[in-house]
N, C-alpha and C positions, 0 to 999 in steps of 0.2 A: 781124497780130502787134504789139504795142505796142513802141515803141522803147525802149530802156533810158534810165533817168534821166540827165541831165546830172551830170557829177561836181560841177559848182557848186552844184547844188540837191538831191543826194541826201543832203545832211546836214540837211535841212530836214523836218520832220514837221508835218503840220496834223491836229489832233484836233477835231472838231466834233461837237456835238450835232446831232440831226436836227430833231425834231418842234418846230416854232415857232422854229426857228433857221435851218435851211436849207429844210425842207420844211413845207407848211401844208395843214391841212385846209381845206375850202370855209369852214367858220364862222370860220377863223383868218386868212383872206386879207387882210381889211382893206383893201379897194380904195375909197378916198375920192374916186373920180372917176366921170364918167359912164360908162356902159357902152362907149360908143363909144371912149373913151380908154383903156380898161383894157388891161393888157399881155397879150399872148399867153401862154397857161399851158400848161406841160408837165406831164401826169399821170405820176407817179413811184410810184404805188401803187395797186393795185386789190385790193379785198377783197370777197368773195362776188358777184363780177361787177360790181362797181361802181367807179368811180373814187373814190379815197378822199384822196390827198394830192398835192399840187402845188408846182411851183416855176415861176417864169417862164421863158420859153425863153432869156431872155438868161442868167438864173442857170444854167440848164443847160450852156450853152456855156462859162460862166466855170468850172464845177465841171469839165467835162471838162478844160478847159486846165490847171486847178489840179492834178487828179489825174495829169495827164501830166508834171507839172513837178516835183512833190514827192511825198513819202509821204503820202497821204491816209488817215485812219484814221476812219471813222463811229464815233461814241462816243454810245452811247444807252441810255436805260433801258429801251428795248423788250426783249421776250424774243427769243430766237433766232428763233422762228417769226415773230413780229412783224416783226423786220428783214428777214427773207428775202422778205417780200412786197414790200419796196422796190427798186426797180431805178433806181438813179442813173446818170446820164449818165457816160461816161468809162470808163477802164479799172477792172477789178474790184479793189477793195483787197486787198492782201495780208492786212492785219489788220483786224478789226472788233471793237470792244468793245461787248458786249451786256449786258443785266440789271443796268446801272449798275456795270459792273465785274466782276460775277459770271462772266461768260463771255468768253472770248477765241477769236475764230474766227481760224484761221489757212487761208488758201487756201479759205475757206468751211466749214472742218472745226473741231468742237469741240477745243479744248485741254483735255483731261480733267485734266491734272496741274495746269494753272492752277485749275480750278474747284476741285479738292480742297484747294488751297493757301487759297483765299478762304474755303472752309468751315471750315478749321481756324481761320482768323483770326475767323470769325464765332462759333465754339464759344467762344473765349477772351475776346471782348470785348463781347458784347451779350446781352440777354435774348432766350430762344428764340421763333421766329416764332409757335408755338402760343399763347404768352401775349399776344402783340400781337394776334393774330387774334382771340382771345377777347374781349378789350377792345373791339376795334372792332366785334364784333357785339353786344357789351352796351350800347354807347353810340351807335351810329348808328341814327337815326330812319327807320323806312320811308317816312316821309313825303317824305323828300328823298333817301334812299339808293335808287340805281337798280341797281347792281351792286357786288359784292365779289368781289374776284380776288386769287388767290396766283400769283406771278410766279415760276416756276423754282424752287419752294420756297425761295426766298431772302428775298423782301419781299412786302409786301401792297399792294393799292391799291384804292380805292372809287371809283366812278363816282357822281356826285351831280348834283342839281339846284340849280345855284348860286343861283338866285333864292330857293330855299326854305332853304338852308344857314344856319343861325344864325351871326352874325358872329364869336362867340366860341368856337365848337366847335372850329375848327381850333388855335386858341392853346392852348386847354385840352389838347387831344391832343398837341401839341408839348412842352409842359411834362412831361405824363406820361411820353411818349416818351424825352425827354432824360435823365430819371432813369434809364432803362433802357437807355441806350447805342442809341437809335433817333433818326434825323431825320425830320421831317414836311416834305412839300413840296406845295403847292397849285399845280396846273397845269391851267388850264383847268377842265374838268369833272371832273379826276381829284385825289384825294388820295392822296399816297404815304406809306408808312411804311418806311423803308429802315434796316436796322441800320447804325450809324456806321461800322464797319470797310469795309462794302460801297462802294466809291467807284471813280468813273471815274479819278480820279488814280493809284490803285493799279494798275489794268490798264495805263494809260499808262506808268507807270515801268517795267513789264515790258516792253512794246513799244519803249520807248526803249533799255532794256537790250540787246534782242535785235537791233536795227536800228542801233545806234551813232550815231544822229542827234545833232547837237550843238544844234540849235535847234528849238524847238517853238512852234507858234501854235495858238490855240484860240479856241473861240466857243461860247456858250451863253446861255440865258435864264433858268434856274431855279437855285433854291437847290442842287438837286443838280449843278449845273454849277459851282458856287463853287470847289470843290477843283480841278476840272480847269483852270479859268482861272487859279488861283494857282500851279499847277504849270507853266504855260507861261511862255516868255519874253515873249511878246506876245499880248494876247487882245482880243476884241471882245464887246460884249453889244448886242442890238437894243433899241429905245426901247419895247418892251412886254415883259411877263413878269414874273415874281417878282423877279428881280434889280433891274429897272428900277422896279418898284412899291415896292420897299423902299429904294431909293436906295443899293444896294450898290455899292461901288467899290473898286478897287485900283490903284495907280500905274502899272502896266503895263497895264491894261485900258482900253480906250476905249469909252464909252457912246455908240453911235450913235444918232441921233434917229428914224432911219427904224422904221417899225412894219410889221407884217405882211409879206406877201410880198416887198414892196420891201426889207425889211431883209436877207432872205437873199441878195438881189442885191448890197447895198452890202457885206455881210461878205465876199462871195467877191471883190469888187473889191479890198477892202482886203487880204484875204490874198494875192491875187497881187501886189499892189504891193510888200508885205512880203517875200514870197518872191524877188521879182526885186531887192530891195535899193533899191527907189526911195524 
């Protein structure tokens, strides 16, 4: 059984994106050293019988220590099904934010009241999903489109061939989406179209309200993490990803130089130092 949180740290919450922030696919590892010097990796996700996502063993130990010391909240754009494939080291988080804030898991179970609240906000603040999906179907080229998906009936994303994707297509989509209250984010091979009210920070605010914490630390790499970082007292971004590529900054957010799986390790070190007051 896990020991209770120290009173000194029970008021600290860490909300972190997962993919390309703490965990990495084989293609995103970015190991710029000879194989014999590569760090030992820990598999944290298996899909269809195959290892899919990793972190270094050192990062795994750091995360276990962090989850034992503070309130750790995985905060991801993944659907609930995709999130549940991930087995992170350390104690099981009481809260997890999925579907970019559309779903809140409490002790692994869906909080349906929160989902209903988010759907009410979407109905008032953005164009319907059907309109966006129709636009994607009409404008995406089969030459570079690999898959089109709807996530939790909340938002859409495309899996694309980045080498064949026209440079201006994502920018044109972003302009079209902005006029309809949606946000567009390009992450690796995926293009996300997400209604503007559907944010990680909205769900984070609910977790903060319920848990009574007074200090929030956060990390993320994509445009969909910007609001999460802005809602935190202290944050970190890796040296790769959408935020790094666009030069996004905020006074309380540190842009780390590390890239790939090494960045996940460095982010966790910084979080532990900050939580300890060092």
